[in-house]
C-alpha positions as CSV (number, residue, x, y, z in Angstrom):
1,M,131.4,152.9,138.1
2,S,129.6,156.0,137.7
3,E,125.9,157.9,137.9
4,S,124.5,159.7,134.9
5,T,121.3,161.3,133.3
6,D,120.2,161.0,129.9
7,P,123.8,162.2,127.9
8,A,121.4,163.4,125.1
9,L,119.1,165.7,127.6
10,A,122.4,166.6,129.5
11,E,123.5,168.4,126.1
12,G,120.3,170.1,125.7
13,R,119.2,168.2,122.2
14,T,115.9,169.2,120.9
15,G,114.1,167.8,118.0
16,P,112.7,164.1,118.5
17,P,115.1,161.4,119.1
18,G,116.7,159.4,116.5
19,P,117.6,155.8,117.4
20,A,120.7,156.5,119.4
21,E,119.0,158.5,121.5
22,E,116.2,156.1,121.8
23,I,118.9,153.3,122.7
24,A,120.9,155.8,125.0
25,A,118.2,156.7,126.7
26,G,117.6,153.2,127.9
27,Y,121.1,153.3,129.5
28,A,120.7,156.7,131.5
29,F,120.1,155.5,134.7
30,T,120.1,157.6,138.2
31,G,121.6,154.6,140.7
32,P,125.4,153.0,140.6
33,A,126.4,151.5,137.5
34,L,128.9,150.0,135.8
35,D,130.4,151.7,132.5
36,L,130.9,149.2,129.9
37,G,131.4,151.3,126.9
38,A,130.3,153.7,124.4
39,L,127.1,152.9,122.0
40,L,128.1,151.6,118.6
41,W,125.6,153.4,115.5
42,D,126.5,153.2,111.8
43,D,129.9,152.4,112.4
44,D,130.3,155.4,114.5
45,C,131.6,155.2,118.0
46,L,129.6,157.8,120.2
47,P,131.6,158.3,123.1
48,D,128.9,160.6,124.9
49,R,126.1,157.4,124.8
50,Q,127.4,155.6,127.3
51,I,126.2,151.6,128.0
52,R,126.0,150.8,131.2
53,I,124.6,148.1,133.5
54,P,122.9,149.2,137.2
55,L,124.9,147.2,139.7
56,A,121.5,146.5,141.9
57,M,121.1,144.4,138.7
58,L,124.5,142.3,138.7
59,G,122.4,139.9,140.6
60,R,120.3,138.9,138.6
61,H,122.7,137.0,136.3
62,G,123.8,137.4,132.9
63,L,125.7,135.7,129.9
64,V,128.8,137.0,128.3
65,A,128.6,134.8,124.4
66,G,131.2,135.2,121.4
67,A,133.5,133.0,119.2
68,T,136.8,132.3,120.7
69,G,139.6,135.8,120.7
70,T,136.1,138.2,120.6
71,G,137.3,139.7,124.0
72,K,134.9,137.5,126.5
73,T,137.8,137.4,129.2
74,K,138.8,141.2,128.7
75,T,135.0,141.7,129.3
76,L,134.8,139.7,132.4
77,Q,137.9,141.3,133.7
78,L,136.6,144.8,133.1
79,I,133.2,143.8,135.0
80,T,135.1,142.1,137.8
81,E,137.1,145.1,138.7
82,Q,134.2,147.5,138.6
83,L,132.8,145.5,140.8
84,S,135.3,145.3,143.1
85,A,135.4,148.8,143.5
86,G,132.2,149.2,144.1
87,G,132.5,146.5,147.1
88,V,131.3,143.3,145.8
89,P,133.2,140.6,146.2
90,V,133.4,138.2,142.8
91,F,134.5,134.6,141.7
92,L,136.3,133.8,138.8
93,A,136.7,130.7,137.5
94,D,139.9,130.7,135.5
95,V,140.3,128.1,133.4
96,K,143.3,129.4,130.7
97,G,145.5,131.1,133.3
98,D,145.2,134.5,132.4
99,L,143.3,136.6,134.6
100,S,146.1,136.5,137.5
101,G,146.7,139.8,136.1
102,I,143.7,141.7,137.8
103,S,146.0,142.1,140.9
104,A,148.5,143.5,139.3
105,P,147.7,147.3,137.4
106,G,147.8,147.4,133.9
107,T,150.5,148.4,131.1
108,A,149.8,151.6,129.2
109,G,150.0,151.4,125.3
110,D,149.1,153.0,122.2
111,R,146.4,150.9,122.2
112,I,144.7,151.0,125.7
113,D,145.0,155.0,125.0
114,E,143.2,154.3,121.5
115,R,140.2,152.5,123.3
116,A,140.1,155.0,126.2
117,R,139.9,158.0,123.7
118,D,137.2,156.3,121.6
119,V,134.9,155.7,124.3
120,A,135.8,158.7,126.6
121,Q,137.4,156.7,129.3
122,S,139.5,157.7,132.2
123,W,142.0,154.6,132.0
124,E,144.4,154.7,135.2
125,P,146.3,151.6,135.9
126,T,144.9,149.9,138.8
127,G,145.1,146.4,140.8
128,Y,142.7,145.1,142.8
129,P,142.7,142.9,145.7
130,C,142.8,139.0,144.8
131,A,142.8,135.7,146.6
132,F,144.2,132.8,144.9
133,Y,142.7,129.0,145.0
134,S,142.9,125.7,143.4
135,L,141.4,122.6,142.9
136,G,142.7,120.5,146.0
137,G,146.3,122.2,146.1
138,I,146.6,121.2,142.4
139,G,148.5,124.0,140.6
140,P,148.9,127.6,142.2
141,G,146.8,128.5,145.0
142,I,145.0,127.9,148.7
143,P,143.4,124.3,148.3
144,L,139.7,124.0,148.0
145,R,138.4,120.3,148.9
146,S,135.1,119.1,149.7
147,T,133.6,116.1,151.4
148,V,132.3,113.4,149.2
149,T,129.1,113.7,151.6
150,S,128.9,118.1,151.0
151,F,129.4,116.8,147.2
152,G,126.4,114.6,146.8
153,P,125.0,111.6,144.6
154,V,123.9,114.0,142.1
155,L,127.1,116.0,141.5
156,M,128.8,112.4,142.3
157,S,127.0,110.4,139.2
158,K,127.9,113.6,136.8
159,V,131.7,113.7,137.3
160,L,131.9,109.1,137.2
161,E,129.2,109.9,134.1
162,L,126.6,107.0,135.5
163,N,123.4,106.6,134.0
164,Q,120.1,107.3,135.6
165,T,120.0,103.4,137.1
166,Q,123.5,103.7,138.5
167,E,123.1,107.5,139.6
168,Q,119.7,106.0,141.9
169,S,121.9,103.6,143.4
170,L,124.6,105.5,143.8
171,G,121.9,108.0,146.0
172,L,120.8,104.7,148.0
173,I,124.7,104.1,148.9
174,F,124.7,107.6,150.0
175,H,121.5,107.3,152.3
176,Y,122.9,104.0,153.9
177,A,126.0,105.9,154.5
178,D,123.9,108.5,156.5
179,T,122.0,106.5,158.3
180,K,124.5,104.4,159.6
181,G,126.8,107.4,160.6
182,L,129.8,106.5,157.7
183,E,131.2,109.6,156.8
184,L,132.2,110.2,153.3
185,I,135.1,112.3,153.5
186,D,137.2,111.1,150.4
187,L,136.8,108.7,147.6
188,K,138.2,106.0,149.7
189,D,135.2,106.7,152.2
190,L,132.9,105.8,149.2
191,R,134.7,102.9,148.1
192,A,134.8,101.3,150.9
193,V,130.7,101.5,151.5
194,V,130.3,100.5,148.1
195,A,132.6,97.1,148.0
196,F,130.9,96.7,151.7
197,L,127.6,96.3,150.2
198,V,128.3,93.7,148.1
199,S,130.3,92.0,150.6
200,D,128.5,88.4,151.9
201,Q,128.5,90.6,155.5
202,G,126.7,93.6,153.5
203,K,124.2,92.2,151.6
204,P,121.4,92.0,153.8
205,E,121.9,95.8,154.9
206,L,120.1,97.1,151.3
207,K,117.8,94.3,151.1
208,G,114.8,96.0,152.4
209,I,114.9,99.3,150.6
210,G,116.1,97.7,146.8
211,G,119.6,96.5,147.4
212,L,122.9,97.3,145.2
213,S,123.4,94.8,142.5
214,T,127.2,93.4,141.9
215,V,127.0,94.9,138.3
216,T,126.2,98.3,139.4
217,A,128.8,98.8,142.2
218,G,130.9,97.1,139.4
219,V,130.3,100.3,137.3
220,I,130.6,102.5,140.1
221,L,134.0,101.1,141.7
222,R,135.6,101.4,138.0
223,A,134.2,105.1,137.4
224,L,135.7,105.8,141.1
225,T,139.2,104.1,139.9
226,A,139.0,106.3,136.4
227,F,138.2,109.3,138.7
228,E,141.2,109.2,141.0
229,Q,143.6,108.4,138.1
230,Q,142.4,112.1,136.7
231,G,143.8,113.5,140.2
232,A,140.1,113.7,141.7
233,S,141.5,112.2,145.2
234,E,143.4,115.5,145.5
235,F,139.9,117.3,145.6
236,F,137.9,115.3,148.4
237,G,138.8,115.4,152.3
238,E,139.2,117.8,154.6
239,P,139.8,120.8,155.9
240,E,136.5,121.5,154.0
241,F,136.6,124.6,152.5
242,D,134.2,127.0,153.8
243,T,132.8,128.8,150.6
244,G,131.9,131.7,152.9
245,E,135.2,133.1,152.7
246,F,134.1,134.4,148.9
247,L,132.2,136.8,150.3
248,R,135.0,138.9,152.1
249,T,135.9,142.5,151.2
250,A,139.6,143.6,151.3
251,A,140.6,146.3,154.2
252,D,139.9,149.3,151.7
253,G,136.2,148.4,151.3
254,R,136.7,146.6,147.8
255,G,135.3,143.2,147.0
256,L,137.8,140.6,147.1
257,V,138.3,138.7,143.7
258,S,138.8,135.0,144.4
259,V,140.3,133.6,141.5
260,L,140.2,129.7,141.0
261,E,143.3,128.7,138.9
262,L,142.2,126.1,137.0
263,P,145.3,125.4,134.0
264,A,146.4,122.5,135.7
265,V,143.4,120.7,135.6
266,Q,141.9,122.3,132.2
267,D,142.3,119.0,130.3
268,K,138.8,117.4,132.8
269,P,136.2,120.2,131.9
270,Q,133.7,117.2,133.8
271,L,135.5,117.6,136.9
272,F,136.2,121.4,137.4
273,S,132.9,122.5,135.9
274,T,131.0,120.7,138.2
275,F,133.0,121.4,141.1
276,L,132.0,125.2,140.3
277,M,128.3,123.8,140.5
278,W,129.2,122.3,144.1
279,L,130.7,125.8,144.8
280,L,127.2,127.4,143.8
281,A,124.9,124.5,145.6
282,D,127.3,124.8,148.5
283,L,126.6,128.7,148.8
284,Y,123.0,128.3,148.2
285,N,122.6,126.1,151.5
286,D,124.9,128.2,153.6
287,L,123.4,131.7,152.9
288,P,120.6,133.4,153.9
289,E,117.4,134.7,152.1
290,V,117.9,138.4,151.6
291,G,115.8,139.2,148.3
292,D,116.8,141.9,146.2
293,L,119.4,144.4,147.5
294,E,121.0,147.4,146.3
295,K,124.0,145.7,145.5
296,P,124.9,141.8,145.1
297,G,126.8,139.9,147.6
298,L,128.9,137.6,145.4
299,V,129.2,137.6,141.7
300,F,130.4,134.2,140.2
301,F,131.9,133.9,136.5
302,F,131.5,130.4,135.4
303,D,133.7,130.3,132.5
304,E,133.5,127.5,129.1
305,A,130.3,127.3,131.3
306,H,129.0,124.9,128.1
307,L,131.1,121.7,129.9
308,L,129.1,121.8,132.6
309,F,126.0,121.2,130.2
310,N,127.3,118.8,128.2
311,G,126.6,114.8,128.8
312,A,124.2,116.1,131.9
313,S,121.3,113.9,133.5
314,K,117.7,115.3,133.9
315,A,119.0,115.3,137.4
316,F,121.7,117.7,137.1
317,L,120.3,119.7,135.1
318,A,116.9,120.4,137.4
319,S,119.2,120.9,140.2
320,I,121.3,123.5,137.9
321,T,118.7,125.0,137.2
322,Q,116.6,125.3,140.5
323,T,120.2,126.7,142.1
324,V,120.5,129.4,139.2
325,R,116.6,130.3,140.0
326,L,117.0,130.5,143.6
327,I,120.1,131.8,145.0
328,R,119.2,135.4,143.4
329,S,117.4,135.7,146.3
330,K,120.5,134.7,148.3
331,G,122.2,138.0,147.0
332,V,124.6,136.0,144.1
333,G,124.5,136.7,140.7
334,I,125.9,134.4,138.2
335,F,127.2,135.3,135.1
336,F,128.5,132.1,132.3
337,V,130.6,132.5,130.0
338,T,130.7,130.2,126.8
339,Q,130.6,130.6,123.2
340,T,127.0,130.7,122.1
341,P,123.6,130.7,124.1
342,K,122.8,127.4,122.8
343,D,125.4,126.2,125.1
344,V,123.1,126.7,128.1
345,P,119.9,125.0,128.4
346,S,116.6,127.2,127.9
347,D,115.2,127.0,131.4
348,V,119.0,128.7,132.8
349,L,119.2,130.8,129.7
350,A,115.2,132.0,130.4
351,Q,117.3,133.6,134.2
352,L,120.0,135.2,132.0
353,G,118.5,138.9,131.7
354,N,122.0,140.4,131.1
355,R,123.4,139.9,127.6
356,V,126.8,140.9,126.3
357,Q,127.0,138.9,123.4
358,H,130.4,139.3,120.9
359,A,130.8,138.1,117.7
360,L,130.0,135.1,115.9
361,R,131.4,133.6,113.2
362,A,129.3,131.8,110.1
363,F,132.0,129.8,108.6
364,T,129.9,126.4,108.2
365,P,126.3,125.5,108.2
366,D,126.1,124.9,112.1
367,D,127.8,128.1,113.0
368,A,124.9,129.9,110.6
369,K,122.4,128.2,112.5
370,A,123.5,128.9,115.6
371,L,124.0,132.6,114.9
372,K,120.2,132.8,113.9
373,A,119.3,131.0,116.8
374,T,121.4,134.0,119.2
375,V,119.7,136.4,117.3
376,K,115.9,135.0,118.3
377,T,117.0,135.4,122.3
378,F,117.4,139.3,121.9
379,P,114.4,141.6,122.1
380,H,113.2,143.5,119.0
381,S,116.1,145.7,117.9
382,A,117.0,148.8,115.5
383,Y,119.7,146.7,114.3
384,D,120.2,143.9,111.7
385,L,121.4,141.6,114.7
386,E,122.3,138.5,111.9
387,E,124.7,140.7,110.0
388,L,126.0,142.8,113.3
389,L,127.0,140.0,115.2
390,T,129.5,138.7,112.4
391,R,131.2,142.0,111.5
392,L,132.1,143.0,115.2
393,G,135.3,143.6,116.2
394,T,137.4,142.4,118.9
395,G,136.2,144.2,122.2
396,E,133.0,144.9,120.9
397,A,130.1,143.3,121.8
398,V,125.6,143.5,121.1
399,I,124.2,144.3,124.8
400,T,121.0,144.3,126.5
401,V,120.6,144.3,130.0
402,L,117.9,144.7,133.2
403,S,117.4,148.4,133.6
404,E,116.5,149.4,137.5
405,R,112.7,148.3,136.7
406,G,113.6,145.1,136.0
407,A,112.9,145.6,132.2
408,P,115.2,144.8,128.9
409,T,117.1,147.8,127.8
410,P,117.2,148.5,124.2
411,V,119.6,145.9,122.2
412,A,123.2,148.4,121.9
413,A,126.0,147.9,120.1
414,T,128.8,148.6,122.1
415,R,132.9,149.5,122.4
416,L,133.7,148.5,125.4
417,R,136.1,149.8,127.6
418,A,139.9,148.7,128.6
419,P,140.4,146.7,131.8
420,Q,143.0,148.7,134.1
421,S,144.8,145.9,135.6
422,L,147.3,143.3,134.0
423,M,145.4,142.0,130.7
424,G,147.8,138.9,131.4
425,P,148.9,136.5,133.8
426,V,151.3,137.9,136.6
427,A,154.7,136.4,137.2
428,A,154.7,132.8,138.8
429,A,156.8,134.0,141.6
430,D,154.6,136.8,142.5
431,L,151.4,134.2,142.4
432,E,153.3,132.1,144.9
433,Q,154.0,135.2,146.4
434,A,150.3,136.1,146.9
435,V,148.7,132.5,148.0
436,K,151.5,132.1,150.7
437,S,150.8,135.1,152.3
438,S,147.2,134.7,152.7
439,P,146.0,133.8,156.0
440,L,143.7,130.8,154.7
441,W,147.3,129.1,153.5
442,S,147.7,127.7,157.1
443,R,143.9,127.1,157.3
444,Y,143.4,125.2,154.5
445,A,147.1,124.3,153.1
446,E,147.4,120.8,154.7
447,P,144.9,118.0,154.2
448,V,143.6,116.1,157.6
449,D,142.7,112.3,157.2
450,R,140.3,111.5,160.4
451,E,138.5,108.4,161.2
452,S,135.7,108.0,158.7
453,A,133.8,105.3,156.9
454,Y,136.8,103.6,155.5
455,E,138.8,103.3,158.5
456,K,135.4,102.3,160.2
457,I,134.2,99.3,157.8
458,S,137.9,98.2,158.2
459,A,137.9,98.2,161.7
460,E,134.7,96.4,161.8
461,Q,135.8,93.7,159.1
462,A,139.2,93.0,161.2
463,A,136.7,92.5,164.1
464,A,134.3,90.4,162.2
465,E,137.5,88.3,160.9
466,A,138.7,87.8,164.1
467,R,135.7,86.6,165.4
468,A,134.7,84.3,162.5
469,E,138.9,83.2,163.4
470,A,138.7,82.6,166.8
471,A,134.3,80.7,166.2
472,A,136.5,78.4,163.7
473,A,139.4,77.7,165.7
474,A,136.6,76.5,168.8
475,A,134.9,74.5,166.4
476,E,138.1,73.0,165.2
477,A,139.0,72.3,168.5
478,E,135.8,70.8,170.0
479,K,136.3,68.8,166.6
480,E,139.2,67.6,167.5
481,A,138.5,66.7,171.1
482,K,135.4,65.2,170.0
483,A,137.5,62.8,167.5
484,A,139.9,62.0,170.5
485,R,136.9,61.0,172.8
486,K,135.5,58.5,170.0
487,E,138.9,57.0,169.5
488,A,139.4,56.8,173.1
489,A,136.0,54.6,173.6
490,R,136.7,52.6,170.4
491,G,140.2,51.8,171.9
492,A,138.6,50.5,175.2
493,R,136.2,48.5,173.4
494,S,139.2,46.0,171.3
495,A,141.5,46.3,174.2
496,P,143.4,42.5,174.3
497,E,142.5,40.4,177.7
498,P,146.0,40.8,180.2
499,D,148.0,37.6,180.4
500,P,146.9,35.5,183.2
501,S,149.3,35.0,185.7
502,L,151.1,31.5,186.5
503,V,148.5,30.5,189.3
504,E,146.0,31.6,186.9
505,Q,147.3,29.5,183.9
506,V,147.8,26.5,186.6
507,V,144.2,26.8,188.1
508,G,142.9,27.0,184.5
509,S,144.8,24.1,183.2
510,G,143.2,20.5,182.2
511,L,145.5,18.9,184.5
512,F,144.6,21.1,187.3
513,R,140.9,20.4,187.1
514,S,141.9,16.7,186.9
515,L,144.1,16.9,190.3
516,A,141.3,18.5,191.9
517,R,138.7,16.2,191.1
518,S,141.1,14.0,192.9
519,V,141.7,16.3,195.8
520,G,139.2,14.3,197.8
521,T,141.2,11.3,197.6
522,Q,144.5,10.2,199.8
523,L,146.6,9.8,196.6
524,G,144.8,13.8,195.1
525,R,145.6,14.9,199.0
526,E,149.4,13.8,198.7
527,I,149.7,15.4,195.0
528,S,148.0,18.9,196.1
529,R,150.4,19.1,199.0
530,S,153.6,18.2,197.0
531,I,152.5,20.8,194.4
532,F,151.5,23.5,196.6
533,G,154.5,22.6,199.1
534,T,152.8,22.0,202.4
535,A,154.4,19.9,204.8
536,R,152.9,16.0,205.2
537,R,151.1,15.6,208.5
538,R,152.8,12.8,210.7
539,R,150.8,10.1,212.5
């Protein structure tokens, strides 16, 4: 990074400037600027005509594009090094696993020496302060986790590949959980709420605000299952990462480079691209409004950016566009790194004032169409861009940036400088040592599973089942008691008369009744006395 004036004036040139001088004059900034490389004109590299970008304009967003193998990663590394040296923190998404070398000094060689001479670079091997992260602890790095609530329904719908109707239903589910105090910490919490809302107990809960169909709930639950099978359950939980950690500087004042190691999940592009979008959205929500700064508070490089937009819903695209448009006022600059500008929606592309376009290939009709579309996105140029973009070499690019006044600079073909850090990954042991020695490791390494929606719903359902079982048991007991009383009453009505005693049998007999009629007579009295054992009175 340097400060300079117009190189043509510095050398005392006279006469009308040619195209090369006019282009170089557009990059003669007075304030701090990053050195990108030397101007290319008529197949010549002009080391005295430096192409630069004002440090303050790194907060205005940008695009690094180009075909595979044209040098996009090295450009990203070159810009990152100078931002760090200028005290600006940087966030890098390392999809291919080759950016950890920023932490180590580069290795000198013939190619480096040749490039340095071509572009008038004073090259010195230098490593930069780095912190390494991973998504949920998959792969090396301090685990980055988000709660499901923080992630939100729009981003969750993106990774679950839900349609608009299903996305709206998911929003309803999040709303219900918020209003009922059901914390959605991890995926099992979300699964529990969805399952509850289509159960007999939970169906009435959403009846007044639209309800949740069983079919839609089934789609969401199946999508969650597939998502979990990709290892996503590792990314959601606590402790939730504080994205403010990305804004730190090292003890020597250089900006800390936060490298998110993604090789372990590079086969899940939709997941990591959406997770990166969460990081931006979280930063936007937490950071204060600061307006234009002399240097940005953070520059965020979004590698493989086309993966973010593939199959995105209107709501998701609107969220990205709004975040990109507004986060500049929070002091955060965003650079999208992808293959062609057409990978980025026009509403987002319109916000990207800084452009580094590496070579494009035109081997197929689709390639030729993409090439023409790319040329149209540049300001008027002294170059034949359609021809130039197909013959740029590795480490060369067409550049236009925002000047200190915020106006686009002239389009400049540029041979880029060489990064001073290691152009490749560091050894695995060194990376692990850097991760474990970070003060953040003890804070975020171990997951925490506290009481949340899953536990609360499980406890309520268990209590409801216990109450139902108790009520059923009481009802059964009452039924049995009622049956017993009824049986007792029926038995009382049908019981047989008890057997009569001997006296009763005698009294009730016909003989007794005949004798009784004769009791008044002497003979009857005699007979009665003889039967009942009474003594005969003497006369």
